[in-house]
All heavy atoms as a GROMACS GRO file, in nm:
protein
  623
    1MET      N    1   2.521  -2.535   0.797
    1MET     CA    2   2.481  -2.411   0.863
    1MET      C    3   2.348  -2.426   0.926
    1MET      O    4   2.260  -2.473   0.841
    1MET     CB    5   2.491  -2.294   0.763
    1MET     CG    6   2.457  -2.153   0.835
    1MET     SD    7   2.464  -2.017   0.719
    1MET     CE    8   2.642  -2.012   0.670
    2SER      N    9   2.323  -2.384   1.039
    2SER     CA   10   2.198  -2.404   1.115
    2SER      C   11   2.109  -2.294   1.055
    2SER      O   12   2.149  -2.193   1.004
    2SER     CB   13   2.211  -2.389   1.263
    2SER     OG   14   2.228  -2.248   1.300
    3GLU      N   15   1.969  -2.318   1.079
    3GLU     CA   16   1.880  -2.220   1.027
    3GLU      C   17   1.891  -2.087   1.101
    3GLU      O   18   1.886  -1.979   1.033
    3GLU     CB   19   1.742  -2.274   1.045
    3GLU     CG   20   1.629  -2.190   0.990
    3GLU     CD   21   1.494  -2.259   1.015
    3GLU    OE1   22   1.475  -2.376   0.989
    3GLU    OE2   23   1.403  -2.183   1.052
    4LEU      N   24   1.918  -2.087   1.221
    4LEU     CA   25   1.927  -1.961   1.292
    4LEU      C   26   2.053  -1.891   1.248
    4LEU      O   27   2.047  -1.768   1.235
    4LEU     CB   28   1.953  -1.995   1.453
    4LEU     CG   29   1.970  -1.866   1.543
    4LEU    CD1   30   1.852  -1.783   1.532
    4LEU    CD2   31   1.983  -1.926   1.695
    5THR      N   32   2.163  -1.945   1.227
    5THR     CA   33   2.280  -1.889   1.176
    5THR      C   34   2.254  -1.828   1.049
    5THR      O   35   2.296  -1.707   1.018
    5THR     CB   36   2.397  -1.994   1.168
    5THR    OG1   37   2.423  -2.047   1.306
    5THR    CG2   38   2.534  -1.916   1.125
    6ASP      N   39   2.199  -1.894   0.960
    6ASP     CA   40   2.157  -1.841   0.820
    6ASP      C   41   2.071  -1.720   0.830
    6ASP      O   42   2.087  -1.626   0.772
    6ASP     CB   43   2.097  -1.960   0.742
    6ASP     CG   44   2.087  -1.929   0.592
    6ASP    OD1   45   2.170  -1.839   0.548
    6ASP    OD2   46   2.002  -1.990   0.531
    7PHE      N   47   1.977  -1.731   0.920
    7PHE     CA   48   1.870  -1.622   0.946
    7PHE      C   49   1.953  -1.499   1.001
    7PHE      O   50   1.937  -1.385   0.940
    7PHE     CB   51   1.774  -1.661   1.036
    7PHE     CG   52   1.670  -1.554   1.060
    7PHE    CD1   53   1.559  -1.532   0.981
    7PHE    CD2   54   1.674  -1.475   1.192
    7PHE    CE1   55   1.470  -1.434   0.998
    7PHE    CE2   56   1.581  -1.379   1.213
    7PHE     CZ   57   1.480  -1.353   1.123
    8ILE      N   58   2.033  -1.516   1.084
    8ILE     CA   59   2.113  -1.401   1.144
    8ILE      C   60   2.196  -1.348   1.036
    8ILE      O   61   2.217  -1.223   1.016
    8ILE     CB   62   2.187  -1.455   1.257
    8ILE    CG1   63   2.101  -1.472   1.381
    8ILE    CG2   64   2.305  -1.349   1.309
    8ILE    CD1   65   2.173  -1.552   1.502
    9ASP      N   66   2.272  -1.428   0.955
    9ASP     CA   67   2.356  -1.374   0.855
    9ASP      C   68   2.265  -1.283   0.747
    9ASP      O   69   2.323  -1.181   0.704
    9ASP     CB   70   2.418  -1.487   0.767
    9ASP     CG   71   2.532  -1.554   0.845
    9ASP    OD1   72   2.574  -1.505   0.946
    9ASP    OD2   73   2.566  -1.662   0.795
   10LYS      N   74   2.158  -1.323   0.719
   10LYS     CA   75   2.068  -1.248   0.622
   10LYS      C   76   2.013  -1.121   0.687
   10LYS      O   77   2.006  -1.018   0.631
   10LYS     CB   78   1.963  -1.333   0.565
   10LYS     CG   79   2.021  -1.456   0.480
   10LYS     CD   80   1.903  -1.544   0.434
   10LYS     CE   81   1.938  -1.673   0.357
   10LYS     NZ   82   2.073  -1.689   0.298
   11LEU      N   83   1.978  -1.143   0.814
   11LEU     CA   84   1.926  -1.030   0.902
   11LEU      C   85   2.028  -0.911   0.905
   11LEU      O   86   1.988  -0.799   0.905
   11LEU     CB   87   1.890  -1.070   1.035
   11LEU     CG   88   1.815  -0.982   1.121
   11LEU    CD1   89   1.688  -0.948   1.061
   11LEU    CD2   90   1.797  -1.049   1.268
   12ASN      N   91   2.158  -0.955   0.909
   12ASN     CA   92   2.263  -0.852   0.918
   12ASN      C   93   2.260  -0.751   0.811
   12ASN      O   94   2.308  -0.630   0.834
   12ASN     CB   95   2.396  -0.910   0.943
   12ASN     CG   96   2.428  -0.937   1.082
   12ASN    OD1   97   2.406  -0.874   1.176
   12ASN    ND2   98   2.495  -1.052   1.115
   13TYR      N   99   2.218  -0.793   0.695
   13TYR     CA  100   2.234  -0.716   0.571
   13TYR      C  101   2.097  -0.669   0.516
   13TYR      O  102   2.069  -0.683   0.396
   13TYR     CB  103   2.303  -0.785   0.465
   13TYR     CG  104   2.453  -0.824   0.524
   13TYR    CD1  105   2.490  -0.940   0.566
   13TYR    CD2  106   2.543  -0.714   0.515
   13TYR    CE1  107   2.618  -0.949   0.630
   13TYR    CE2  108   2.673  -0.740   0.574
   13TYR     CZ  109   2.701  -0.861   0.627
   13TYR     OH  110   2.832  -0.887   0.673
   14CYS      N  111   1.990  -0.647   0.609
   14CYS     CA  112   1.859  -0.604   0.552
   14CYS      C  113   1.810  -0.503   0.639
   14CYS      O  114   1.847  -0.478   0.756
   14CYS     CB  115   1.765  -0.723   0.540
   14CYS     SG  116   1.689  -0.767   0.699
   15ASP      N  117   1.714  -0.427   0.586
   15ASP     CA  118   1.632  -0.321   0.659
   15ASP      C  119   1.492  -0.339   0.651
   15ASP      O  120   1.416  -0.267   0.701
   15ASP     CB  121   1.682  -0.173   0.628
   15ASP     CG  122   1.663  -0.148   0.483
   15ASP    OD1  123   1.597  -0.220   0.402
   15ASP    OD2  124   1.716  -0.037   0.443
   16LEU      N  125   1.453  -0.442   0.562
   16LEU     CA  126   1.306  -0.461   0.549
   16LEU      C  127   1.290  -0.620   0.521
   16LEU      O  128   1.386  -0.670   0.448
   16LEU     CB  129   1.248  -0.392   0.438
   16LEU     CG  130   1.101  -0.427   0.394
   16LEU    CD1  131   1.003  -0.367   0.502
   16LEU    CD2  132   1.077  -0.368   0.261
   17MET      N  133   1.191  -0.684   0.574
   17MET     CA  134   1.156  -0.825   0.538
   17MET      C  135   1.019  -0.838   0.494
   17MET      O  136   0.932  -0.771   0.551
   17MET     CB  137   1.185  -0.910   0.662
   17MET     CG  138   1.324  -0.919   0.714
   17MET     SD  139   1.344  -1.008   0.874
   17MET     CE  140   1.263  -1.164   0.832
   18VAL      N  141   0.989  -0.914   0.397
   18VAL     CA  142   0.863  -0.951   0.348
   18VAL      C  143   0.842  -1.093   0.374
   18VAL      O  144   0.920  -1.162   0.340
   18VAL     CB  145   0.847  -0.908   0.202
   18VAL    CG1  146   0.700  -0.953   0.156
   18VAL    CG2  147   0.868  -0.758   0.179
   19LEU      N  148   0.723  -1.129   0.434
   19LEU     CA  149   0.695  -1.267   0.478
   19LEU      C  150   0.583  -1.320   0.397
   19LEU      O  151   0.480  -1.251   0.379
   19LEU     CB  152   0.670  -1.269   0.630
   19LEU     CG  153   0.765  -1.194   0.724
   19LEU    CD1  154   0.706  -1.189   0.865
   19LEU    CD2  155   0.904  -1.256   0.716
   20THR      N  156   0.589  -1.447   0.377
   20THR     CA  157   0.488  -1.521   0.322
   20THR      C  158   0.460  -1.651   0.396
   20THR      O  159   0.553  -1.733   0.400
   20THR     CB  160   0.512  -1.559   0.167
   20THR    OG1  161   0.538  -1.438   0.089
   20THR    CG2  162   0.388  -1.629   0.098
   21TRP      N  163   0.353  -1.660   0.454
   21TRP     CA  164   0.320  -1.772   0.537
   21TRP      C  165   0.286  -1.894   0.458
   21TRP      O  166   0.200  -1.899   0.387
   21TRP     CB  167   0.206  -1.735   0.650
   21TRP     CG  168   0.257  -1.645   0.742
   21TRP    CD1  169   0.234  -1.495   0.722
   21TRP    CD2  170   0.327  -1.651   0.856
   21TRP    NE1  171   0.287  -1.428   0.840
   21TRP    CE2  172   0.350  -1.529   0.923
   21TRP    CE3  173   0.375  -1.761   0.930
   21TRP    CZ2  174   0.414  -1.510   1.028
   21TRP    CZ3  175   0.445  -1.746   1.049
   21TRP    CH2  176   0.461  -1.626   1.099
   22VAL      N  177   0.363  -1.991   0.466
   22VAL     CA  178   0.347  -2.123   0.393
   22VAL      C  179   0.245  -2.211   0.477
   22VAL      O  180   0.156  -2.266   0.420
   22VAL     CB  181   0.473  -2.186   0.369
   22VAL    CG1  182   0.446  -2.322   0.302
   22VAL    CG2  183   0.568  -2.100   0.300
   23SER      N  184   0.265  -2.217   0.605
   23SER     CA  185   0.185  -2.289   0.698
   23SER      C  186   0.206  -2.232   0.834
   23SER      O  187   0.285  -2.131   0.853
   23SER     CB  188   0.218  -2.440   0.698
   23SER     OG  189   0.345  -2.457   0.751
   24ARG      N  190   0.144  -2.284   0.935
   24ARG     CA  191   0.154  -2.239   1.074
   24ARG      C  192   0.296  -2.240   1.127
   24ARG      O  193   0.348  -2.166   1.206
   24ARG     CB  194   0.068  -2.308   1.170
   24ARG     CG  195  -0.083  -2.275   1.160
   24ARG     CD  196  -0.165  -2.344   1.258
   24ARG     NE  197  -0.145  -2.289   1.393
   24ARG     CZ  198  -0.225  -2.194   1.443
   24ARG    NH1  199  -0.323  -2.152   1.377
   24ARG    NH2  200  -0.198  -2.148   1.561
   25ASP      N  201   0.377  -2.340   1.075
   25ASP     CA  202   0.509  -2.359   1.119
   25ASP      C  203   0.617  -2.346   1.024
   25ASP      O  204   0.728  -2.392   1.030
   25ASP     CB  205   0.521  -2.509   1.186
   25ASP     CG  206   0.488  -2.614   1.073
   25ASP    OD1  207   0.440  -2.582   0.973
   25ASP    OD2  208   0.500  -2.729   1.125
   26ARG      N  209   0.576  -2.266   0.908
   26ARG     CA  210   0.685  -2.250   0.805
   26ARG      C  211   0.657  -2.118   0.736
   26ARG      O  212   0.538  -2.082   0.703
   26ARG     CB  213   0.695  -2.359   0.705
   26ARG     CG  214   0.811  -2.353   0.614
   26ARG     CD  215   0.825  -2.483   0.546
   26ARG     NE  216   0.958  -2.472   0.464
   26ARG     CZ  217   0.980  -2.530   0.351
   26ARG    NH1  218   0.887  -2.607   0.300
   26ARG    NH2  219   1.093  -2.514   0.297
   27ILE      N  220   0.768  -2.031   0.718
   27ILE     CA  221   0.738  -1.904   0.650
   27ILE      C  222   0.858  -1.882   0.548
   27ILE      O  223   0.962  -1.935   0.570
   27ILE     CB  224   0.740  -1.799   0.762
   27ILE    CG1  225   0.694  -1.662   0.701
   27ILE    CG2  226   0.883  -1.778   0.820
   27ILE    CD1  227   0.665  -1.560   0.812
   28TYR      N  228   0.814  -1.812   0.452
   28TYR     CA  229   0.920  -1.779   0.340
   28TYR      C  230   0.957  -1.629   0.361
   28TYR      O  231   0.864  -1.536   0.366
   28TYR     CB  232   0.858  -1.789   0.209
   28TYR     CG  233   0.948  -1.759   0.091
   28TYR    CD1  234   1.046  -1.837   0.057
   28TYR    CD2  235   0.915  -1.662  -0.008
   28TYR    CE1  236   1.138  -1.820  -0.053
   28TYR    CE2  237   0.989  -1.641  -0.116
   28TYR     CZ  238   1.106  -1.715  -0.126
   28TYR     OH  239   1.189  -1.709  -0.250
   29CYS      N  240   1.082  -1.604   0.392
   29CYS     CA  241   1.136  -1.464   0.418
   29CYS      C  242   1.209  -1.401   0.294
   29CYS      O  243   1.290  -1.485   0.253
   29CYS     CB  244   1.216  -1.457   0.545
   29CYS     SG  245   1.142  -1.517   0.693
   30ARG      N  246   1.179  -1.276   0.263
   30ARG     CA  247   1.256  -1.219   0.161
   30ARG      C  248   1.316  -1.101   0.232
   30ARG      O  249   1.261  -1.021   0.306
   30ARG     CB  250   1.174  -1.168   0.042
   30ARG     CG  251   1.129  -1.300  -0.043
   30ARG     CD  252   1.043  -1.258  -0.147
   30ARG     NE  253   0.921  -1.189  -0.126
   30ARG     CZ  254   0.805  -1.244  -0.064
   30ARG    NH1  255   0.810  -1.375  -0.033
   30ARG    NH2  256   0.694  -1.178  -0.042
   31PHE      N  257   1.448  -1.080   0.210
   31PHE     CA  258   1.526  -0.974   0.268
   31PHE      C  259   1.564  -0.874   0.171
   31PHE      O  260   1.603  -0.889   0.059
   31PHE     CB  261   1.658  -1.034   0.330
   31PHE     CG  262   1.636  -1.145   0.441
   31PHE    CD1  263   1.616  -1.272   0.390
   31PHE    CD2  264   1.639  -1.119   0.567
   31PHE    CE1  265   1.592  -1.382   0.481
   31PHE    CE2  266   1.607  -1.222   0.655
   31PHE     CZ  267   1.587  -1.342   0.620
   32PHE      N  268   1.541  -0.734   0.217
   32PHE     CA  269   1.570  -0.623   0.143
   32PHE      C  270   1.651  -0.530   0.207
   32PHE      O  271   1.656  -0.506   0.322
   32PHE     CB  272   1.429  -0.543   0.100
   32PHE     CG  273   1.341  -0.633   0.016
   32PHE    CD1  274   1.265  -0.726   0.070
   32PHE    CD2  275   1.332  -0.609  -0.122
   32PHE    CE1  276   1.175  -0.800  -0.001
   32PHE    CE2  277   1.257  -0.684  -0.203
   32PHE     CZ  278   1.170  -0.782  -0.139
   33LEU      N  279   1.736  -0.459   0.128
   33LEU     CA  280   1.818  -0.346   0.177
   33LEU      C  281   1.806  -0.224   0.095
   33LEU      O  282   1.838  -0.232  -0.031
   33LEU     CB  283   1.969  -0.393   0.192
   33LEU     CG  284   2.072  -0.287   0.241
   33LEU    CD1  285   2.041  -0.246   0.391
   33LEU    CD2  286   2.209  -0.333   0.240
   34ASN      N  287   1.769  -0.115   0.147
   34ASN     CA  288   1.742   0.008   0.066
   34ASN      C  289   1.652  -0.015  -0.050
   34ASN      O  290   1.676   0.037  -0.160
   34ASN     CB  291   1.866   0.069   0.028
   34ASN     CG  292   1.959   0.109   0.148
   34ASN    OD1  293   1.912   0.158   0.238
   34ASN    ND2  294   2.091   0.089   0.133
   35GLY      N  295   1.547  -0.101  -0.036
   35GLY     CA  296   1.455  -0.124  -0.133
   35GLY      C  297   1.499  -0.232  -0.240
   35GLY      O  298   1.426  -0.267  -0.328
   36ILE      N  299   1.621  -0.278  -0.219
   36ILE     CA  300   1.672  -0.386  -0.324
   36ILE      C  301   1.665  -0.524  -0.256
   36ILE      O  302   1.708  -0.538  -0.146
   36ILE     CB  303   1.811  -0.346  -0.358
   36ILE    CG1  304   1.809  -0.214  -0.434
   36ILE    CG2  305   1.873  -0.444  -0.453
   36ILE    CD1  306   1.950  -0.153  -0.459
   37TYR      N  307   1.611  -0.614  -0.332
   37TYR     CA  308   1.603  -0.754  -0.298
   37TYR      C  309   1.747  -0.816  -0.278
   37TYR      O  310   1.828  -0.792  -0.360
   37TYR     CB  311   1.535  -0.837  -0.390
   37TYR     CG  312   1.537  -0.978  -0.364
   37TYR    CD1  313   1.451  -1.051  -0.278
   37TYR    CD2  314   1.620  -1.066  -0.441
   37TYR    CE1  315   1.446  -1.185  -0.257
   37TYR    CE2  316   1.626  -1.205  -0.419
   37TYR     CZ  317   1.540  -1.258  -0.327
   37TYR     OH  318   1.548  -1.404  -0.310
   38MET      N  319   1.777  -0.877  -0.159
   38MET     CA  320   1.902  -0.927  -0.130
   38MET      C  321   1.909  -1.079  -0.125
   38MET      O  322   2.002  -1.137  -0.177
   38MET     CB  323   1.956  -0.865   0.007
   38MET     CG  324   1.968  -0.709   0.016
   38MET     SD  325   2.065  -0.646  -0.111
   38MET     CE  326   2.227  -0.694  -0.043
   39ASP      N  327   1.809  -1.139  -0.055
   39ASP     CA  328   1.821  -1.279  -0.027
   39ASP      C  329   1.684  -1.337   0.016
   39ASP      O  330   1.588  -1.248   0.042
   39ASP     CB  331   1.922  -1.317   0.073
   39ASP     CG  332   1.993  -1.462   0.040
   39ASP    OD1  333   1.935  -1.536  -0.031
   39ASP    OD2  334   2.105  -1.473   0.099
   40ARG      N  335   1.674  -1.455   0.033
   40ARG     CA  336   1.552  -1.530   0.081
   40ARG      C  337   1.588  -1.660   0.147
   40ARG      O  338   1.690  -1.708   0.137
   40ARG     CB  339   1.438  -1.546  -0.027
   40ARG     CG  340   1.446  -1.673  -0.126
   40ARG     CD  341   1.578  -1.682  -0.198
   40ARG     NE  342   1.591  -1.790  -0.280
   40ARG     CZ  343   1.672  -1.888  -0.276
   40ARG    NH1  344   1.737  -1.908  -0.156
   40ARG    NH2  345   1.687  -1.976  -0.369
   41MET      N  346   1.488  -1.694   0.227
   41MET     CA  347   1.497  -1.829   0.295
   41MET      C  348   1.368  -1.871   0.348
   41MET      O  349   1.276  -1.791   0.372
   41MET     CB  350   1.607  -1.827   0.403
   41MET     CG  351   1.561  -1.754   0.525
   41MET     SD  352   1.690  -1.755   0.664
   41MET     CE  353   1.677  -1.933   0.720
   42TYR      N  354   1.356  -2.007   0.376
   42TYR     CA  355   1.241  -2.062   0.450
   42TYR      C  356   1.279  -2.061   0.600
   42TYR      O  357   1.398  -2.100   0.627
   42TYR     CB  358   1.199  -2.201   0.407
   42TYR     CG  359   1.120  -2.200   0.277
   42TYR    CD1  360   1.200  -2.218   0.150
   42TYR    CD2  361   0.991  -2.168   0.265
   42TYR    CE1  362   1.124  -2.210   0.031
   42TYR    CE2  363   0.919  -2.172   0.149
   42TYR     CZ  364   0.983  -2.191   0.036
   42TYR     OH  365   0.912  -2.186  -0.083
   43VAL      N  366   1.194  -2.041   0.684
   43VAL     CA  367   1.211  -2.041   0.829
   43VAL      C  368   1.105  -2.139   0.890
   43VAL      O  369   0.987  -2.122   0.871
   43VAL     CB  370   1.211  -1.903   0.893
   43VAL    CG1  371   1.212  -1.920   1.044
   43VAL    CG2  372   1.315  -1.814   0.842
   44SER      N  373   1.154  -2.232   0.967
   44SER     CA  374   1.070  -2.317   1.042
   44SER      C  375   1.101  -2.330   1.190
   44SER      O  376   1.038  -2.398   1.267
   44SER     CB  377   1.061  -2.459   0.984
   44SER     OG  378   1.186  -2.512   0.977
   45ASP      N  379   1.207  -2.262   1.238
   45ASP     CA  380   1.249  -2.260   1.368
   45ASP      C  381   1.142  -2.182   1.453
   45ASP      O  382   1.106  -2.075   1.427
   45ASP     CB  383   1.381  -2.176   1.370
   45ASP     CG  384   1.440  -2.174   1.522
   45ASP    OD1  385   1.389  -2.082   1.596
   45ASP    OD2  386   1.524  -2.257   1.558
   46ALA      N  387   1.101  -2.256   1.562
   46ALA     CA  388   0.989  -2.204   1.647
   46ALA      C  389   1.009  -2.066   1.712
   46ALA      O  390   0.933  -1.984   1.718
   46ALA     CB  391   0.957  -2.297   1.756
   47ALA      N  392   1.135  -2.046   1.758
   47ALA     CA  393   1.167  -1.924   1.828
   47ALA      C  394   1.166  -1.796   1.720
   47ALA      O  395   1.118  -1.699   1.756
   47ALA     CB  396   1.310  -1.926   1.890
   48ILE      N  397   1.220  -1.820   1.601
   48ILE     CA  398   1.225  -1.717   1.502
   48ILE      C  399   1.085  -1.693   1.463
   48ILE      O  400   1.033  -1.574   1.451
   48ILE     CB  401   1.316  -1.757   1.384
   48ILE    CG1  402   1.453  -1.779   1.422
   48ILE    CG2  403   1.307  -1.652   1.271
   48ILE    CD1  404   1.533  -1.842   1.318
   49LEU      N  405   1.000  -1.797   1.441
   49LEU     CA  406   0.862  -1.776   1.390
   49LEU      C  407   0.775  -1.701   1.495
   49LEU      O  408   0.707  -1.614   1.461
   49LEU     CB  409   0.794  -1.918   1.368
   49LEU     CG  410   0.842  -1.994   1.249
   49LEU    CD1  411   0.778  -2.123   1.245
   49LEU    CD2  412   0.805  -1.912   1.116
   50ALA      N  413   0.804  -1.717   1.618
   50ALA     CA  414   0.726  -1.647   1.722
   50ALA      C  415   0.760  -1.501   1.712
   50ALA      O  416   0.658  -1.422   1.734
   50ALA     CB  417   0.769  -1.703   1.866
   51HIS      N  418   0.879  -1.458   1.691
   51HIS     CA  419   0.906  -1.319   1.683
   51HIS      C  420   0.857  -1.254   1.556
   51HIS      O  421   0.802  -1.144   1.551
   51HIS     CB  422   1.060  -1.293   1.695
   51HIS     CG  423   1.115  -1.326   1.835
   51HIS    ND1  424   1.084  -1.259   1.944
   51HIS    CD2  425   1.190  -1.430   1.874
   51HIS    CE1  426   1.147  -1.303   2.042
   51HIS    NE2  427   1.212  -1.420   2.007
   52LEU      N  428   0.868  -1.327   1.441
   52LEU     CA  429   0.826  -1.278   1.314
   52LEU      C  430   0.670  -1.261   1.312
   52LEU      O  431   0.622  -1.157   1.263
   52LEU     CB  432   0.860  -1.376   1.188
   52LEU     CG  433   1.016  -1.390   1.171
   52LEU    CD1  434   1.034  -1.491   1.068
   52LEU    CD2  435   1.058  -1.256   1.135
   53HIS      N  436   0.600  -1.362   1.367
   53HIS     CA  437   0.453  -1.349   1.375
   53HIS      C  438   0.421  -1.224   1.458
   53HIS      O  439   0.320  -1.150   1.418
   53HIS     CB  440   0.391  -1.473   1.438
   53HIS     CG  441   0.248  -1.469   1.445
   53HIS    ND1  442   0.168  -1.472   1.344
   53HIS    CD2  443   0.168  -1.458   1.562
   53HIS    CE1  444   0.042  -1.468   1.375
   53HIS    NE2  445   0.041  -1.452   1.505
   54ARG      N  446   0.477  -1.194   1.558
   54ARG     CA  447   0.460  -1.070   1.644
   54ARG      C  448   0.500  -0.941   1.580
   54ARG      O  449   0.420  -0.834   1.591
   54ARG     CB  450   0.532  -1.091   1.791
   54ARG     CG  451   0.518  -0.972   1.889
   54ARG     CD  452   0.582  -0.990   2.003
   54ARG     NE  453   0.730  -1.009   1.995
   54ARG     CZ  454   0.810  -0.918   1.972
   54ARG    NH1  455   0.770  -0.785   1.967
   54ARG    NH2  456   0.941  -0.923   1.958
   55LEU      N  457   0.594  -0.935   1.492
   55LEU     CA  458   0.638  -0.810   1.432
   55LEU      C  459   0.575  -0.781   1.299
   55LEU      O  460   0.586  -0.670   1.264
   55LEU     CB  461   0.797  -0.820   1.416
   55LEU     CG  462   0.868  -0.816   1.550
   55LEU    CD1  463   1.021  -0.839   1.513
   55LEU    CD2  464   0.857  -0.686   1.622
   56CYS      N  465   0.528  -0.880   1.230
   56CYS     CA  466   0.480  -0.853   1.098
   56CYS      C  467   0.362  -0.757   1.101
   56CYS      O  468   0.277  -0.768   1.181
   56CYS     CB  469   0.446  -0.980   1.019
   56CYS     SG  470   0.313  -1.066   1.068
   57GLY      N  471   0.365  -0.657   1.010
   57GLY     CA  472   0.257  -0.556   1.010
   57GLY      C  473   0.169  -0.573   0.872
   57GLY      O  474   0.151  -0.683   0.824
   58VAL      N  475   0.127  -0.469   0.824
   58VAL     CA  476   0.042  -0.469   0.707
   58VAL      C  477   0.121  -0.525   0.589
   58VAL      O  478   0.230  -0.487   0.564
   58VAL     CB  479  -0.005  -0.317   0.684
   58VAL    CG1  480  -0.082  -0.320   0.550
   58VAL    CG2  481  -0.076  -0.260   0.792
   59GLY      N  482   0.055  -0.610   0.522
   59GLY     CA  483   0.110  -0.672   0.413
   59GLY      C  484   0.223  -0.771   0.438
   59GLY      O  485   0.306  -0.814   0.356
   60ASP      N  486   0.220  -0.815   0.563
   60ASP     CA  487   0.325  -0.911   0.605
   60ASP      C  488   0.464  -0.871   0.581
   60ASP      O  489   0.561  -0.940   0.555
   60ASP     CB  490   0.306  -1.053   0.540
   60ASP     CG  491   0.177  -1.124   0.582
   60ASP    OD1  492   0.141  -1.106   0.706
   60ASP    OD2  493   0.116  -1.191   0.506
   61GLU      N  494   0.482  -0.740   0.620
   61GLU     CA  495   0.619  -0.673   0.622
   61GLU      C  496   0.676  -0.662   0.756
   61GLU      O  497   0.596  -0.631   0.854
   61GLU     CB  498   0.622  -0.534   0.550
   61GLU     CG  499   0.586  -0.552   0.410
   61GLU     CD  500   0.596  -0.401   0.346
   61GLU    OE1  501   0.609  -0.310   0.418
   61GLU    OE2  502   0.569  -0.400   0.225
   62VAL      N  503   0.799  -0.678   0.783
   62VAL     CA  504   0.852  -0.642   0.905
   62VAL      C  505   0.944  -0.523   0.868
   62VAL      O  506   1.036  -0.515   0.797
   62VAL     CB  507   0.958  -0.754   0.959
   62VAL    CG1  508   1.034  -0.716   1.088
   62VAL    CG2  509   0.887  -0.878   0.988
   63SER      N  510   0.902  -0.397   0.932
   63SER     CA  511   0.968  -0.273   0.892
   63SER      C  512   1.101  -0.261   0.951
   63SER      O  513   1.151  -0.352   1.018
   63SER     CB  514   0.876  -0.161   0.958
   63SER     OG  515   0.888  -0.172   1.096
   64ALA      N  516   1.166  -0.150   0.932
   64ALA     CA  517   1.294  -0.128   0.973
   64ALA      C  518   1.305  -0.134   1.124
   64ALA      O  519   1.404  -0.181   1.185
   64ALA     CB  520   1.354   0.013   0.922
   65ASN      N  521   1.204  -0.079   1.190
   65ASN     CA  522   1.207  -0.096   1.345
   65ASN      C  523   1.196  -0.233   1.388
   65ASN      O  524   1.259  -0.275   1.480
   65ASN     CB  525   1.082  -0.014   1.391
   65ASN     CG  526   1.103   0.140   1.367
   65ASN    OD1  527   1.216   0.186   1.364
   65ASN    ND2  528   0.982   0.209   1.381
   66GLY      N  529   1.120  -0.319   1.320
   66GLY     CA  530   1.106  -0.458   1.355
   66GLY      C  531   1.230  -0.537   1.324
   66GLY      O  532   1.282  -0.620   1.405
   67VAL      N  533   1.302  -0.501   1.217
   67VAL     CA  534   1.425  -0.556   1.182
   67VAL      C  535   1.523  -0.519   1.293
   67VAL      O  536   1.607  -0.609   1.332
   67VAL     CB  537   1.474  -0.516   1.031
   67VAL    CG1  538   1.619  -0.566   1.019
   67VAL    CG2  539   1.382  -0.579   0.936
   68ALA      N  540   1.526  -0.400   1.328
   68ALA     CA  541   1.626  -0.351   1.434
   68ALA      C  542   1.596  -0.433   1.571
   68ALA      O  543   1.701  -0.475   1.640
   68ALA     CB  544   1.602  -0.203   1.454
   69GLU      N  545   1.473  -0.456   1.587
   69GLU     CA  546   1.433  -0.528   1.716
   69GLU      C  547   1.485  -0.680   1.703
   69GLU      O  548   1.539  -0.729   1.805
   69GLU     CB  549   1.288  -0.528   1.731
   69GLU     CG  550   1.253  -0.591   1.868
   69GLU     CD  551   1.100  -0.582   1.898
   69GLU    OE1  552   1.032  -0.475   1.855
   69GLU    OE2  553   1.044  -0.676   1.955
   70LEU      N  554   1.472  -0.735   1.590
   70LEU     CA  555   1.526  -0.876   1.562
   70LEU      C  556   1.671  -0.882   1.576
   70LEU      O  557   1.718  -0.973   1.637
   70LEU     CB  558   1.484  -0.924   1.430
   70LEU     CG  559   1.329  -0.952   1.410
   70LEU    CD1  560   1.306  -0.990   1.258
   70LEU    CD2  561   1.299  -1.075   1.485
   71LYS      N  562   1.739  -0.777   1.526
   71LYS     CA  563   1.884  -0.775   1.545
   71LYS      C  564   1.924  -0.763   1.685
   71LYS      O  565   2.023  -0.841   1.717
   71LYS     CB  566   1.951  -0.668   1.466
   71LYS     CG  567   1.936  -0.675   1.310
   71LYS     CD  568   1.995  -0.553   1.236
   71LYS     CE  569   1.980  -0.580   1.081
   71LYS     NZ  570   2.028  -0.457   1.017
   72GLN      N  571   1.855  -0.697   1.765
   72GLN     CA  572   1.889  -0.677   1.898
   72GLN      C  573   1.862  -0.822   1.970
   72GLN      O  574   1.937  -0.860   2.059
   72GLN     CB  575   1.798  -0.584   1.969
   72GLN     CG  576   1.848  -0.437   1.946
   72GLN     CD  577   1.755  -0.344   2.018
   72GLN    OE1  578   1.649  -0.365   2.048
   72GLN    NE2  579   1.813  -0.221   2.037
   73LEU      N  580   1.763  -0.895   1.930
   73LEU     CA  581   1.732  -1.018   1.989
   73LEU      C  582   1.838  -1.135   1.952
   73LEU      O  583   1.881  -1.211   2.027
   73LEU     CB  584   1.586  -1.065   1.949
   73LEU     CG  585   1.471  -0.990   2.015
   73LEU    CD1  586   1.344  -1.034   1.938
   73LEU    CD2  587   1.465  -1.029   2.163
   74PHE      N  588   1.866  -1.136   1.820
   74PHE     CA  589   1.936  -1.240   1.764
   74PHE      C  590   2.084  -1.222   1.737
   74PHE      O  591   2.164  -1.324   1.743
   74PHE     CB  592   1.877  -1.298   1.637
   74PHE     CG  593   1.740  -1.374   1.654
   74PHE    CD1  594   1.618  -1.299   1.617
   74PHE    CD2  595   1.730  -1.478   1.716
   74PHE    CE1  596   1.500  -1.362   1.642
   74PHE    CE2  597   1.621  -1.546   1.732
   74PHE     CZ  598   1.490  -1.479   1.705
   75VAL      N  599   2.129  -1.101   1.716
   75VAL     CA  600   2.263  -1.073   1.665
   75VAL      C  601   2.345  -1.034   1.796
   75VAL      O  602   2.311  -0.940   1.861
   75VAL     CB  603   2.267  -0.959   1.570
   75VAL    CG1  604   2.413  -0.931   1.520
   75VAL    CG2  605   2.186  -0.993   1.443
   76ARG      N  606   2.454  -1.107   1.814
   76ARG     CA  607   2.544  -1.074   1.912
   76ARG      C  608   2.664  -1.012   1.868
   76ARG      O  609   2.738  -1.064   1.784
   76ARG     CB  610   2.585  -1.213   1.988
   76ARG     CG  611   2.464  -1.289   2.040
   76ARG     CD  612   2.499  -1.379   2.151
   76ARG     NE  613   2.408  -1.488   2.183
   76ARG     CZ  614   2.287  -1.452   2.223
   76ARG    NH1  615   2.244  -1.344   2.250
   76ARG    NH2  616   2.200  -1.562   2.259
   77VAL      N  617   2.680  -0.892   1.916
   77VAL     CA  618   2.799  -0.818   1.862
   77VAL      C  619   2.924  -0.842   1.947
   77VAL      O  620   2.918  -0.851   2.071
   77VAL     CB  621   2.761  -0.668   1.859
   77VAL    CG1  622   2.872  -0.578   1.808
   77VAL    CG2  623   2.638  -0.642   1.775
   0.00000   0.00000   0.00000
């Protein structure tokens, strides 16, 4: 499974993401739904990283609005 496909699968079932930057080109993402931890993954795909860097807010969180924006960008219905 490609990194993008794995990211999209996890993104579909979350409303909050918490990010931990490992390096400039790698990030650790934790996915939450209704405050409950669902899954995690490392991301190194440049396109995904660019969007995550732009959307992360205080405490390296991507809020529900940011998650919704990511879904619009990456999820094809």
